[in-house]
KOLGU-365226 format. One record per atom (N, C-alpha, C): x, y, z. Coordinates in steps of 0.2 Angstrom, whole numbers, padded with zeros to 4 digits, always signed. Layout:
N
XYZ;...
REM end
This chain:
459
+0016-0561+0439;+0012-0558+0444;+0004-0560+0443;+0001-0561+0449;-0006-0562+0449;-0009-0555+0447;-0014-0555+0443;-0017-0549+0441;-0024-0549+0444;-0026-0543+0446;-0033-0542+0449;-0038-0541+0443;-0044-0542+0445;-0049-0541+0440;-0050-0534+0439;-0050-0531+0433;-0050-0524+0432;-0057-0522+0432;-0058-0516+0435;-0065-0513+0435;-0064-0507+0431;-0068-0507+0425;-0067-0501+0420;-0071-0495+0422;-0075-0496+0427;-0079-0490+0430;-0075-0485+0433;-0078-0479+0434;-0074-0474+0438;-0076-0474+0445;-0071-0477+0449;-0071-0477+0456;-0069-0471+0460;-0066-0466+0456;-0064-0461+0460;-0057-0458+0456;-0054-0454+0460;-0047-0451+0457;-0042-0451+0463;-0036-0452+0461;-0031-0451+0466;-0025-0448+0463;-0022-0443+0467;-0015-0440+0466;-0010-0444+0470;-0005-0447+0467;+0000-0451+0470;+0007-0447+0468;+0011-0447+0474;+0018-0444+0473;+0023-0449+0473;+0030-0447+0472;+0036-0451+0471;+0035-0457+0466;+0033-0455+0460;+0031-0460+0455;+0038-0464+0453;+0044-0463+0455;+0049-0467+0453;+0050-0473+0457;+0046-0473+0463;+0047-0478+0468;+0043-0485+0465;+0046-0490+0466;+0043-0497+0464;+0037-0498+0468;+0036-0496+0474;+0030-0496+0478;+0025-0492+0475;+0027-0486+0472;+0022-0482+0469;+0019-0485+0463;+0023-0489+0459;+0020-0492+0454;+0015-0498+0456;+0016-0501+0462;+0012-0506+0465;+0005-0502+0466;+0006-0496+0470;+0000-0493+0472;-0004-0490+0466;-0001-0488+0460;-0004-0486+0454;-0008-0491+0451;-0005-0497+0450;-0009-0503+0448;-0014-0505+0452;-0013-0505+0458;-0019-0507+0463;-0025-0503+0462;-0024-0496+0462;-0030-0492+0461;-0033-0492+0454;-0028-0492+0449;-0030-0492+0442;-0034-0498+0440;-0032-0504+0443;-0036-0510+0441;-0043-0510+0444;-0044-0505+0449;-0051-0505+0452;-0055-0499+0450;-0053-0496+0444;-0056-0491+0441;-0055-0484+0444;-0050-0483+0448;-0048-0476+0450;-0043-0473+0445;-0045-0467+0443;-0040-0463+0439;-0034-0461+0443;-0028-0463+0441;-0022-0461+0445;-0018-0456+0441;-0016-0451+0445;-0012-0445+0442;-0005-0446+0446;+0000-0447+0443;+0007-0448+0446;+0011-0442+0446;+0015-0441+0451;+0020-0435+0451;+0027-0437+0454;+0032-0434+0452;+0039-0434+0454;+0043-0429+0452;+0049-0428+0455;+0053-0423+0453;+0057-0425+0447;+0057-0431+0445;+0061-0434+0439;+0056-0436+0434;+0058-0437+0428;+0055-0440+0422;+0057-0447+0422;+0054-0451+0417;+0056-0458+0416;+0055-0462+0422;+0049-0461+0425;+0048-0465+0431;+0043-0471+0430;+0044-0476+0434;+0040-0482+0433;+0032-0481+0433;+0030-0478+0438;+0023-0477+0438;+0020-0472+0432;+0024-0467+0430;+0022-0463+0425;+0021-0467+0418;+0025-0472+0417;+0025-0476+0411;+0019-0481+0411;+0016-0482+0417;+0011-0487+0418;+0005-0485+0414;+0001-0490+0412;-0005-0488+0408;-0011-0486+0413;-0010-0487+0419;-0015-0485+0424;-0013-0478+0427;-0008-0474+0424;-0007-0467+0426;-0010-0463+0420;-0016-0460+0421;-0019-0456+0416;-0016-0449+0415;-0012-0447+0419;-0008-0441+0418;-0002-0441+0423;+0003-0437+0422;+0008-0436+0427;+0011-0429+0427;+0014-0427+0432;+0017-0420+0433;+0023-0420+0437;+0027-0415+0436;+0033-0414+0440;+0033-0409+0445;+0037-0410+0450;+0037-0405+0456;+0044-0404+0458;+0045-0399+0462;+0052-0398+0465;+0054-0403+0470;+0060-0403+0472;+0062-0407+0477;+0059-0405+0484;+0055-0410+0487;+0051-0408+0493;+0056-0406+0499;+0062-0409+0499;+0067-0408+0504;+0070-0401+0504;+0073-0400+0498;+0076-0394+0496;+0072-0388+0495;+0066-0389+0492;+0062-0383+0490;+0055-0385+0493;+0054-0385+0499;+0047-0387+0502;+0041-0382+0500;+0043-0376+0500;+0037-0371+0498;+0035-0372+0491;+0040-0373+0487;+0039-0374+0479;+0035-0380+0478;+0037-0385+0482;+0034-0392+0481;+0026-0391+0483;+0025-0388+0489;+0018-0387+0491;+0014-0383+0486;+0017-0378+0484;+0013-0374+0479;+0011-0378+0473;+0016-0382+0470;+0015-0386+0464;+0010-0391+0465;+0010-0394+0471;+0006-0400+0473;-0001-0397+0474;-0002-0391+0477;-0009-0388+0478;-0012-0386+0471;-0008-0384+0467;-0011-0382+0460;-0013-0388+0457;-0009-0394+0457;-0011-0400+0454;-0017-0403+0457;-0018-0402+0463;-0024-0405+0467;-0030-0401+0465;-0030-0395+0464;-0035-0390+0462;-0037-0391+0455;-0032-0392+0451;-0033-0392+0444;-0037-0399+0442;-0035-0404+0446;-0038-0411+0444;-0044-0413+0448;-0046-0408+0452;-0052-0409+0456;-0058-0411+0452;-0062-0417+0453;-0067-0419+0449;-0073-0413+0449;-0076-0412+0444;-0082-0408+0443;-0087-0410+0448;-0089-0416+0448;-0094-0419+0452;-0091-0420+0459;-0094-0417+0464;-0091-0417+0471;-0092-0423+0474;-0096-0428+0471;-0098-0434+0474;-0092-0439+0472;-0088-0438+0467;-0083-0442+0465;-0077-0443+0470;-0076-0448+0473;-0070-0449+0478;-0064-0446+0475;-0060-0442+0479;-0054-0439+0477;-0049-0439+0483;-0044-0443+0482;-0039-0444+0487;-0032-0442+0485;-0028-0439+0490;-0021-0437+0489;-0017-0443+0493;-0013-0447+0490;-0010-0452+0493;-0002-0452+0492;+0001-0448+0496;+0008-0448+0496;+0012-0454+0498;+0017-0456+0495;+0020-0462+0495;+0027-0462+0500;+0031-0457+0499;+0037-0457+0502;+0038-0452+0507;+0044-0449+0508;+0045-0445+0514;+0042-0438+0513;+0039-0437+0507;+0035-0431+0506;+0029-0431+0510;+0027-0437+0512;+0021-0438+0517;+0022-0434+0523;+0028-0433+0526;+0028-0429+0532;+0027-0421+0531;+0029-0419+0525;+0028-0412+0523;+0021-0411+0522;+0018-0415+0518;+0010-0415+0517;+0007-0415+0524;+0009-0419+0528;+0005-0420+0535;+0006-0413+0539;+0011-0410+0538;+0012-0404+0542;+0008-0398+0539;+0006-0399+0532;+0002-0393+0529;-0004-0396+0526;-0007-0401+0529;-0013-0404+0527;-0019-0399+0526;-0019-0394+0530;-0024-0389+0529;-0025-0385+0522;-0019-0386+0518;-0019-0383+0512;-0023-0387+0507;-0023-0394+0508;-0026-0398+0504;-0033-0401+0505;-0034-0401+0512;-0041-0404+0514;-0047-0401+0512;-0047-0394+0510;-0053-0392+0507;-0055-0395+0500;-0050-0398+0497;-0050-0400+0490;-0050-0408+0489;-0047-0411+0494;-0046-0418+0493;-0045-0422+0499;-0046-0428+0500;-0045-0432+0506;-0038-0433+0507;-0035-0433+0513;-0028-0434+0514;-0027-0439+0520;-0027-0445+0518;-0027-0451+0523;-0020-0452+0526;-0017-0447+0529;-0010-0448+0532;-0010-0446+0539;-0006-0449+0543;-0006-0448+0550;-0005-0441+0552;-0006-0439+0558;-0005-0433+0561;+0003-0432+0561;+0005-0426+0560;+0012-0425+0560;+0016-0426+0567;+0012-0425+0572;+0015-0426+0579;+0015-0433+0580;+0011-0437+0577;+0012-0445+0578;+0017-0447+0574;+0018-0444+0568;+0024-0446+0564;+0031-0445+0567;+0031-0439+0570;+0037-0437+0573;+0039-0442+0579;+0034-0444+0583;+0035-0448+0588;+0038-0455+0587;+0036-0458+0581;+0039-0465+0579;+0044-0465+0574;+0044-0460+0570;+0049-0460+0564;+0056-0458+0567;+0057-0454+0571;+0063-0452+0574;+0065-0458+0579;+0071-0461+0577;+0073-0467+0580;+0075-0466+0588;+0076-0460+0589;+0078-0459+0596;+0071-0458+0600;+0066-0455+0598;+0060-0454+0602;+0056-0461+0602;+0057-0465+0596;+0054-0471+0596;+0057-0476+0601;+0063-0476+0602;+0067-0481+0607;+0065-0479+0614;+0064-0472+0615;+0062-0470+0622;+0055-0472+0623;+0051-0471+0618;+0044-0473+0619;+0043-0480+0620;+0046-0484+0616;+0045-0491+0617;+0048-0494+0623;+0054-0491+0626;+0056-0493+0632;+0052-0491+0638;+0049-0485+0637;+0044-0483+0642;+0038-0487+0643;+0036-0490+0637;+0030-0494+0637;+0032-0502+0638;+0038-0503+0639;+0040-0510+0641;+0040-0514+0635;+0040-0512+0629;+0040-0516+0623;+0047-0518+0621;+0048-0524+0618;+0055-0526+0616;+0058-0522+0611;+0064-0520+0613;+0068-0516+0608;+0075-0516+0610;+0080-0516+0606;+0087-0517+0608;+0089-0511+0612;+0094-0512+0616;+0097-0507+0620;+0100-0501+0616;+0098-0495+0618;+0099-0489+0613;+0102-0484+0617;+0108-0481+0614;+0111-0475+0617;+0109-0469+0613;+0107-0463+0616;+0105-0457+0613;+0109-0451+0615;+0115-0450+0613;+0119-0445+0615;+0117-0438+0613;+0117-0433+0617;+0114-0427+0616;+0120-0422+0613;+0126-0424+0614;+0131-0419+0611;+0138-0424+0611;+0143-0421+0609;+0149-0425+0608;+0152-0427+0615;+0152-0423+0620;+0154-0424+0626;+0151-0430+0629;+0144-0431+0628;+0140-0436+0631;+0142-0443+0627;+0143-0442+0620;+0145-0448+0616;+0152-0450+0619;+0156-0446+0620;+0163-0448+0622;+0162-0452+0629;+0158-0450+0633;+0157-0453+0640;+0154-0459+0640;+0150-0461+0635;+0146-0467+0635;+0149-0472+0630;+0153-0470+0625;+0156-0474+0620;+0159-0481+0622;+0163-0480+0628;+0166-0487+0630;+0161-0491+0633;+0155-0489+0635;+0149-0493+0638;+0145-0497+0633;+0146-0495+0626;+0142-0498+0621;+0143-0505+0620;+0138-0509+0620;+0140-0516+0619;+0140-0518+0611;+0146-0520+0609;+0148-0521+0602;+0147-0528+0600;+0145-0530+0594;+0144-0525+0589;+0137-0521+0590;+0137-0515+0586;+0131-0511+0587;+0130-0507+0580;+0125-0504+0580;+0124-0500+0574;+0123-0492+0575;+0127-0488+0571;+0126-0481+0572;+0121-0479+0567;+0116-0475+0569;+0110-0474+0564;+0108-0467+0565;+0107-0464+0559;+0103-0457+0559;+0097-0458+0562;+0094-0453+0565;+0088-0453+0569;+0082-0453+0564;+0083-0450+0558;+0077-0451+0553;+0080-0453+0546;+0079-0459+0544;+0081-0461+0538;+0078-0468+0537;+0079-0471+0531;+0076-0477+0529;+0080-0480+0523;+0078-0486+0521;+0081-0490+0516;+0088-0491+0516;+0091-0492+0522;+0098-0493+0523;+0102-0487+0523;+0100-0481+0522;+0104-0475+0522;+0105-0473+0529;+0111-0471+0530;+0113-0468+0537;+0113-0473+0542;+0115-0480+0540;+0116-0485+0545;+0122-0489+0544;+0126-0490+0549;+0132-0494+0548;+0134-0498+0555;+0136-0504+0553;+0137-0508+0559;+0145-0507+0561;+0146-0507+0567;+0153-0506+0570;+0154-0511+0575;+0161-0514+0575;+0163-0519+0579;+0168-0518+0584;+0171-0512+0583;+0176-0510+0588;+0175-0503+0590;+0178-0501+0596;+0177-0494+0599;+0179-0489+0594;+0185-0490+0591;+0188-0486+0586;+0183-0485+0580;+0180-0490+0577;+0175-0490+0572;+0169-0485+0574;+0167-0487+0580;+0161-0483+0583;+0162-0475+0583;+0168-0474+0586;+0170-0466+0586;+0171-0463+0580;+0174-0466+0575;+0175-0464+0568;+0169-0463+0564;+0165-0468+0565;+0158-0468+0561;+0154-0463+0564;+0153-0462+0570;+0149-0457+0573;+0151-0450+0571;+0157-0449+0571;+0160-0442+0569;+0159-0441+0561;+0160-0447+0557;+0159-0446+0550;+0152-0445+0548;+0147-0448+0552;+0140-0446+0550;+0138-0439+0551;+0141-0436+0557;+0140-0429+0559;+0142-0425+0553;+0148-0426+0550;+0151-0422+0545;+0148-0423+0539;+0147-0430+0537;+0144-0431+0530;+0137-0429+0529;+0133-0430+0535;+0126-0428+0534;+0124-0421+0537;+0130-0417+0539;+0129-0410+0541;+0124-0410+0547;+0125-0414+0552;+0120-0414+0558;+0121-0409+0563;+0116-0407+0566;+0116-0402+0572;+0116-0407+0578;+0117-0404+0584;+0117-0408+0590;+0111-0412+0591;+0105-0409+0590;+0099-0412+0591;+0097-0418+0586;+0101-0418+0581;+0101-0424+0576;+0106-0429+0576;+0111-0428+0581;+0116-0433+0582;+0114-0440+0581;+0118-0445+0578;+0115-0452+0578;+0114-0455+0584;+0110-0460+0584;+0109-0465+0590;+0114-0471+0589;+0115-0475+0594;+0119-0481+0594;+0114-0486+0597;+0113-0492+0593;+0109-0497+0595;+0112-0504+0595;+0112-0507+0600;+0115-0514+0600;+0112-0518+0595;+0117-0522+0592;+0115-0527+0586;+0112-0533+0590;+0107-0535+0586;+0103-0541+0589;+0103-0546+0583;+0103-0553+0585;+0103-0558+0580;+0096-0559+0577;+0096-0564+0572;+0090-0566+0569;+0089-0563+0562;+0083-0564+0559;+0081-0562+0553;+0077-0556+0553;+0076-0552+0547;+0072-0546+0547;+0065-0548+0546;+0060-0545+0549;+0053-0546+0548;+0050-0539+0548;+0045-0538+0543;+0042-0532+0542;+0034-0533+0544;+0032-0529+0549;+0025-0530+0550;+0021-0524+0547;+0017-0525+0542;+0013-0520+0539;+0006-0519+0542;+0004-0513+0542;-0002-0512+0546;-0006-0506+0543;-0013-0506+0544;-0017-0500+0543;-0021-0499+0549;-0021-0493+0551;-0025-0491+0557;-0030-0486+0556;-0036-0487+0559;-0041-0482+0559;-0042-0479+0566;-0039-0473+0566;-0039-0469+0572;-0037-0473+0578;-0032-0476+0578;-0029-0480+0584;-0031-0488+0584;-0036-0490+0580;-0038-0497+0579;-0035-0500+0573;-0031-0505+0574;-0028-0509+0569;-0033-0513+0565;-0034-0511+0559;-0039-0514+0555;-0037-0519+0550;-0030-0519+0549;-0027-0524+0544;-0020-0525+0546;-0017-0531+0546;-0010-0532+0547;-0007-0538+0544;-0001-0538+0541;+0002-0544+0538;+0009-0543+0539;+0013-0549+0539;+0020-0549+0540;+0024-0552+0535;+0029-0550+0533;+0034-0553+0528;+0041-0554+0531;+0044-0559+0529;+0051-0560+0532;+0056-0558+0526;+0061-0554+0528;+0066-0553+0523;+0071-0558+0521;+0071-0560+0515;+0076-0566+0513;+0083-0563+0511;+0083-0557+0508;+0089-0554+0506;+0088-0547+0507;+0094-0543+0508;+0094-0536+0509;+0100-0534+0504;+0099-0527+0502;+0105-0524+0499;+0106-0517+0501;+0112-0515+0504;+0117-0519+0505;+0116-0524+0511;+0120-0530+0511;+0119-0535+0516;+0120-0531+0523;+0116-0533+0528;+0116-0532+0535;+0113-0525+0537;+0113-0520+0532;+0110-0514+0534;+0105-0511+0529;+0104-0514+0523;+0100-0512+0518;+0093-0513+0518;+0090-0511+0513;+0082-0512+0512;+0081-0520+0510;+0076-0522+0512;+0074-0529+0510;+0072-0529+0503;+0075-0534+0499;+0074-0534+0492;+0071-0541+0489;+0071-0546+0494;+0067-0552+0493;+0064-0554+0499;+0057-0556+0498;+0053-0557+0504;+0048-0563+0503;+0046-0565+0509;+0041-0570+0509;+0036-0569+0515;+0029-0571+0514;+0024-0569+0519;+0025-0575+0524;+0024-0572+0530;+0024-0577+0536;+0018-0575+0541;+0017-0579+0546;+0013-0578+0551;+0017-0576+0557;+0015-0570+0560;+0019-0567+0566;+0014-0563+0571;+0009-0567+0574;+0005-0564+0578;+0008-0560+0584;+0014-0562+0587;+0017-0559+0592;+0019-0552+0590;+0022-0551+0584;+0025-0545+0582;+0019-0540+0580;+0014-0543+0577;+0008-0539+0576;+0005-0536+0582;+0005-0540+0587;+0002-0538+0594;+0006-0532+0596;+0013-0532+0596;+0017-0527+0598;+0016-0520+0594;+0015-0521+0587;+0013-0516+0583;+0007-0512+0585;+0001-0516+0587;-0005-0513+0590;-0004-0510+0596;+0000-0513+0601;+0002-0509+0607;+0006-0503+0606;+0010-0503+0601;+0014-0497+0600;+0010-0491+0597;+0007-0493+0591;+0004-0487+0587;-0004-0486+0590;-0007-0490+0593;-0014-0489+0595;-0015-0483+0600;-0011-0483+0605;-0012-0478+0610;-0010-0471+0607;-0006-0471+0602;-0005-0464+0599;-0011-0461+0595;-0015-0466+0593;-0021-0464+0589;-0019-0464+0582;-0014-0469+0580;-0012-0469+0573;-0018-0470+0568;-0017-0466+0562;-0022-0467+0557;-0018-0467+0550;-0019-0472+0547;-0016-0473+0540;-0011-0479+0540;-0007-0480+0535;-0003-0486+0535;+0004-0484+0539;+0007-0490+0541;+0014-0490+0544;+0017-0497+0543;+0023-0497+0543;+0027-0503+0543;+0032-0503+0549;+0032-0509+0552;+0037-0509+0558;+0042-0515+0557;+0048-0513+0558;+0054-0518+0557;+0056-0521+0564;+0056-0528+0563;+0058-0532+0569;+0064-0536+0567;+0068-0539+0572;+0073-0544+0571;+0071-0549+0576;+0071-0556+0573;+0069-0561+0577;+0073-0567+0576;+0076-0571+0581;+0080-0577+0580;+0076-0583+0578;+0069-0583+0578;+0065-0588+0576;+0064-0594+0581;+0065-0593+0587;+0064-0598+0592;+0059-0596+0597;+0055-0600+0600;+0050-0598+0605;+0052-0594+0611;+0058-0596+0613;+0061-0592+0619;+0064-0585+0617;+0065-0584+0611;+0068-0578+0609;+0062-0573+0607;+0063-0567+0610;+0058-0562+0609;+0059-0557+0603;+0055-0556+0598;+0056-0552+0593;+0058-0545+0595;+0062-0542+0592;+0065-0535+0594;+0062-0530+0589;+0059-0525+0592;+0057-0519+0588;+0063-0515+0586;+0064-0513+0579;+0070-0510+0577;+0068-0502+0575;+0063-0502+0571;+0061-0495+0569;+0054-0495+0566;+0051-0489+0564;+0044-0488+0561;+0045-0484+0555;+0042-0487+0550;+0041-0483+0544;+0034-0480+0543;+0033-0474+0544;+0027-0471+0545;+0023-0469+0539;+0024-0473+0534;+0021-0472+0527;+0021-0478+0523;+0020-0478+0517;+0020-0484+0512;+0027-0486+0512;+0028-0493+0511;+0035-0496+0512;+0037-0499+0506;+0044-0501+0505;+0046-0504+0499;+0044-0510+0498;+0042-0514+0502;+0039-0521+0501;+0032-0521+0500;+0029-0516+0498;+0022-0516+0497;+0019-0521+0492;+0023-0523+0487;+0021-0528+0482;+0020-0535+0486;+0023-0536+0491;+0022-0542+0495;+0015-0542+0499;+0014-0537+0501;+0007-0536+0505;+0001-0537+0500;+0002-0533+0494;-0003-0533+0489;-0004-0540+0486;+0001-0543+0484;+0001-0550+0481;-0002-0555+0486;-0001-0554+0492;-0003-0559+0497;-0010-0558+0499;-0013-0552+0497;-0021-0551+0498;-0022-0545+0502;-0017-0542+0505;-0018-0536+0509;-0016-0530+0504;-0021-0527+0501;-0021-0522+0496;-0021-0515+0499;-0015-0513+0502;-0015-0507+0506;-0017-0501+0502;-0015-0500+0496;-0017-0494+0493;-0025-0493+0492;-0028-0499+0490;-0035-0499+0490;-0039-0498+0496;-0036-0502+0501;-0039-0502+0508;-0038-0494+0511;-0033-0491+0510;-0032-0484+0512;-0037-0480+0508;-0038-0481+0502;-0042-0477+0498;-0049-0478+0500;-0051-0484+0502;-0058-0485+0505;-0059-0482+0511;-0054-0482+0516;-0054-0479+0522;-0055-0472+0522;-0052-0469+0517;-0052-0461+0516;-0059-0459+0514;-0062-0464+0509;-0068-0462+0506;-0074-0464+0510;-0074-0470+0513;-0080-0473+0516;-0080-0472+0524;-0074-0471+0526;-0073-0471+0534;-0072-0478+0537;-0072-0483+0533;-0071-0490+0536;-0068-0494+0530;-0066-0500+0531;-0064-0505+0526;-0067-0512+0527;-0068-0515+0522;-0071-0522+0523;-0065-0527+0525;-0066-0532+0529;-0061-0536+0532;-0057-0540+0526;-0051-0541+0527;-0047-0544+0522;-0048-0552+0523;-0050-0555+0517;-0052-0562+0518;-0048-0566+0513;-0047-0564+0507;-0044-0569+0502;-0036-0567+0503;-0033-0572+0506;-0025-0571+0507;-0022-0577+0505;-0015-0575+0504;-0011-0581+0502;-0004-0580+0506;-0002-0586+0508;+0005-0586+0512;+0010-0589+0508;+0009-0591+0502;+0015-0594+0498;+0018-0589+0493;+0018-0583+0494;+0020-0578+0490;+0027-0576+0491;+0031-0575+0486;+0038-0573+0487;+0039-0567+0481;+0041-0561+0483;+0042-0556+0479;+0049-0553+0479;+0051-0549+0474;+0058-0546+0475;+0058-0540+0471;+0063-0535+0472;+0064-0529+0469;+0069-0530+0463;+0067-0528+0457;+0072-0529+0452;+0078-0525+0453;+0084-0528+0450;+0090-0525+0450;+0093-0526+0457;+0090-0523+0462;+0093-0523+0469;+0093-0530+0472;+0088-0534+0470;+0088-0541+0473;+0093-0545+0469;+0094-0544+0463;+0099-0548+0459;+0106-0545+0462;+0107-0539+0463;+0114-0537+0466;+0115-0540+0473;+0110-0541+0477;+0110-0544+0483;+0112-0551+0482;+0110-0554+0477;+0112-0561+0476;+0119-0562+0474;+0121-0557+0470;+0128-0557+0468;+0133-0556+0474;+0130-0551+0478;+0134-0550+0484;+0135-0556+0489;+0129-0559+0489;+0129-0565+0494;+0134-0571+0491;+0134-0572+0484;+0138-0576+0481;+0145-0575+0483;+0147-0568+0482;+0154-0566+0483;+0156-0567+0490;+0152-0565+0495;+0153-0566+0502;+0153-0573+0505;+0150-0578+0501;+0150-0585+0503;+0156-0589+0500;+0159-0586+0496;+0165-0589+0493;+0170-0590+0498;+0173-0596+0499;+0178-0598+0504;+0185-0596+0501;+0185-0595+0495;+0192-0594+0492;+0197-0590+0495;+0195-0583+0495;+0201-0579+0497;+0203-0580+0504;+0198-0581+0509;+0199-0583+0515;+0204-0589+0516;+0201-0594+0512;+0205-0601+0513;+0212-0600+0510;+0213-0596+0505;+0219-0595+0502;+0224-0591+0506;+0221-0586+0510;+0225-0582+0514;+0227-0586+0520;+0222-0590+0523;+0224-0594+0529;+0229-0599+0528;+0228-0602+0522;+0233-0608+0520;+0240-0605+0519;+0240-0599+0516;+0247-0596+0515;+0250-0594+0522;+0246-0592+0527;+0249-0590+0533;+0252-0597+0537;+0248-0602+0536;+0250-0609+0539;+0256-0611+0535;+0256-0610+0529;+0262-0613+0525;+0268-0609+0527;+0268-0603+0528;+0274-0599+0530;+0276-0601+0537;+0271-0603+0541;+0274-0605+0548;+0277-0612+0547;+0274-0616+0543;+0277-0623+0542;+0284-0622+0538;+0285-0618+0534;+0291-0617+0530;+0297-0615+0535;+0295-0610+0540;+0299-0608+0545;+0301-0613+0550;+0296-0617+0553;+0298-0621+0559;+0297-0628+0558;+0294-0630+0552;+0292-0637+0551;+0294-0640+0545;+0290-0644+0542;+0291-0648+0536;+0290-0643+0530;+0294-0643+0525;+0293-0639+0519;+0287-0643+0515;+0287-0649+0515;+0282-0653+0512;+0275-0651+0514;+0275-0651+0521;+0268-0650+0524;+0266-0643+0522;+0271-0638+0522;+0269-0631+0520;+0267-0631+0513;+0270-0635+0509;+0267-0635+0502;+0260-0638+0501;+0259-0643+0505;+0252-0646+0505;+0247-0641+0508;+0249-0638+0513;+0244-0633+0516;+0242-0627+0511;+0247-0625+0508;+0246-0620+0503;+0242-0622+0497;+0243-0628+0494;+0239-0630+0489;+0232-0632+0491;+0231-0634+0497;+0224-0636+0499;+0220-0629+0499;+0223-0624+0501;+0220-0617+0500;+0219-0615+0493;+0224-0616+0489;+0223-0615+0482;+0217-0619+0479;+0217-0625+0481;+0211-0630+0478;+0205-0627+0480;+0204-0625+0486;+0198-0622+0489;+0196-0616+0485;+0201-0612+0483;+0200-0605+0480;+0198-0607+0473;+0200-0612+0469;+0198-0613+0463;+0193-0619+0462;+0189-0620+0468;+0184-0625+0468;+0178-0623+0463;+0179-0623+0457;+0174-0620+0452;+0167-0624+0453;+0167-0630+0454;+0161-0634+0455;+0157-0631+0461;+0161-0631+0467;+0157-0628+0473;+0154-0621+0472;+0158-0617+0469;+0156-0610+0468;+0150-0610+0463;+0150-0614+0458;+0145-0614+0453;+0139-0617+0456;+0139-0622+0460;+0133-0624+0464;+0130-0619+0468;+0134-0615+0472;+0132-0610+0476;+0128-0605+0472;+0131-0603+0467;+0128-0598+0462;+0121-0601+0460;+0121-0607+0457;+0115-0610+0455;+0109-0610+0460;+0111-0612+0466;+0107-0612+0472;+0103-0605+0473;+0108-0600+0473;+0105-0593+0475;+0101-0591+0469;+0103-0592+0463;+0099-0589+0457;+0093-0593+0456;+0093-0599+0458;+0086-0603+0458;+0081-0600+0462;+0083-0596+0467;+0078-0593+0472;+0074-0588+0468;+0076-0585+0462;+0073-0580+0459;+0067-0583+0454;+0068-0589+0453;+0064-0592+0447;+0056-0590+0447;+0053-0592+0453;+0046-0591+0453;+0044-0584+0457;+0048-0580+0458;+0047-0574+0462;+0042-0569+0457;+0039-0565+0461;+0035-0560+0458;+0039-0553+0459;+0039-0549+0453;+0043-0543+0453;+0039-0537+0454;+0041-0532+0457;+0038-0526+0458;+0036-0523+0451;+0040-0523+0446;+0039-0520+0440;+0036-0524+0434;+0038-0530+0433;+0036-0534+0427;+0029-0536+0428;+0025-0535+0423;+0018-0537+0423;+0015-0538+0416;+0012-0543+0415;+0010-0544+0408;+0005-0539+0405;+0000-0536+0409;-0005-0532+0407;-0002-0525+0407;+0004-0523+0410;+0006-0517+0410;+0014-0516+0409;+0016-0518+0403;+0023-0520+0401;+0027-0513+0401;+0025-0508+0399;+0029-0502+0398;+0031-0499+0405;+0028-0501+0410;+0031-0498+0417;+0038-0500+0418;+0040-0506+0415;+0047-0509+0416;+0052-0503+0413;+0050-0499+0409;+0054-0493+0407;+0057-0489+0413;+0053-0490+0418;+0055-0486+0424;+0062-0488+0427;+0064-0494+0425;+0070-0496+0427;+0076-0492+0425;+0074-0488+0420;+0079-0483+0417;+0082-0478+0422;+0077-0476+0427;+0080-0472+0432;+0085-0474+0436;+0085-0480+0439;+0090-0482+0443;+0096-0484+0439;+0095-0486+0433;+0101-0487+0428;+0105-0481+0427;+0101-0476+0425;+0104-0469+0424;+0108-0467+0430;+0105-0468+0436;+0109-0466+0442;+0115-0470+0442;+0115-0476+0441;+0121-0481+0441;+0126-0478+0436;+0124-0477+0430;+0129-0475+0425;+0132-0468+0427;+0128-0463+0430;+0130-0457+0431;+0136-0457+0437;+0134-0461+0442;+0138-0461+0448;+0143-0467+0448;+0142-0472+0444;+0147-0477+0444;+0146-0482+0449;+0141-0482+0453;+0139-0486+0458;+0132-0486+0460;+0129-0491+0464;+0122-0491+0466;+0121-0486+0471;+0119-0480+0470;+0118-0475+0475;+0111-0475+0478;+0111-0478+0484;+0104-0479+0487;+0101-0473+0489;+0105-0468+0491;+0102-0461+0493;+0098-0459+0487;+0101-0459+0481;+0097-0456+0475;+0092-0461+0473;+0093-0467+0473;+0087-0472+0471;+0081-0472+0475;+0083-0472+0482;+0077-0472+0487;+0075-0465+0488;+0078-0460+0487;+0076-0453+0489;+0077-0452+0496;+0082-0455+0499;+0083-0454+0507;+0088-0449+0508;+0090-0445+0504;+0094-0440+0506;+0101-0441+0505;+0106-0437+0508;+0113-0438+0507;+0116-0431+0508;+0122-0430+0506;+0125-0423+0508;+0122-0418+0504;+0121-0412+0507;+0118-0407+0504;+0111-0406+0505;+0107-0411+0507;+0100-0411+0508;+0099-0407+0514;+0094-0402+0514;+0092-0398+0520;+0086-0402+0523;+0085-0400+0529;+0079-0402+0533;+0073-0399+0529;+0068-0404+0529;+0062-0402+0525;+0057-0398+0529;+0059-0396+0535;+0054-0393+0540;+0053-0385+0537;
REM end
């Protein structure tokens, strides 16, 4: 990882939430290396940011979704207890994850003590909800996939046969690949829609949307706005996601994407957006193909490491915006950066290796052909076709070469966690490992904090 020059002076103080997030560790290091005293909090212990040497103190809080009042009470107490004695010392509350929305709704509790550079809650609601976002984008003539927004089960049944498949069934408010499933048949669409309602205990106003699948790669446009004016933007392309086709991007590279960034400005500017936001696009990569806006992440994003390492240091830029009211232009940038999220990126690679093996399909196809030959044609031809499939299945050299090619992509990558000057933060990997051991699988709802069965609305 490229290390920023450390500033040992006191540039201010920041309270940061969701310290188990790898993006939070990136923010903690970003501010800490510039001399900001960082205090990190989470509902769990053993988090990556709390192990960082740049976290001068840490605290625990109740689950902001299940116990919003208790969360706000604890956070307000922490904010007042750590308020600098010198009122000229910059002091910023910087929420990282979906607790941002709760803090935005109750910002009046914190603003007498600390600066709160988060968007207005009405602006968050307009773009975070996938239904209102799709309606808003279509109203403004911005490129977005065709979207169906059923208001109740009767309306869903009436439009289901009109949905262009394949499509995605999506929760209206979720991220990191949680509550998203690709469906390819009408039966899949109907069963998934009903399953989501039951699994996530959805009310009619929160029923899933259905969005037409579009081709291309995933692109993430990262932005910082100053009361409707886009003052910083950069884009990275997703090289790998976990789970594949619906999950969070876990390996990335910086790219130039002026057309997508223009759409971001046209979408968020008229709202009067203030703070960070990340917009997801799909694009087939050809001049005649228009990038399609998929969703908006109205807070810090999982690929924050990509932006910071490429020169767009959003945690520091947001801190500066909160304190000074403006930022200096981003000048020192790099476009040769590739980053990845530990564990999940490697799992994505393993998944890709498995899904690219021709073996099982080849073996099954050859067996079907062989059976047909045995029944109607030459027994010898049947045997040959069967063994051709077996050979493909046991083509160890081809499978090894594919594995080596994919694993080679990790060699020069920058990781969210690993850092020469901050080695103990790597202990934060203990949290997702503990989740894995407890549940026997990679539970993205728990690792990302994006909810799951039993979570209540945080309103």
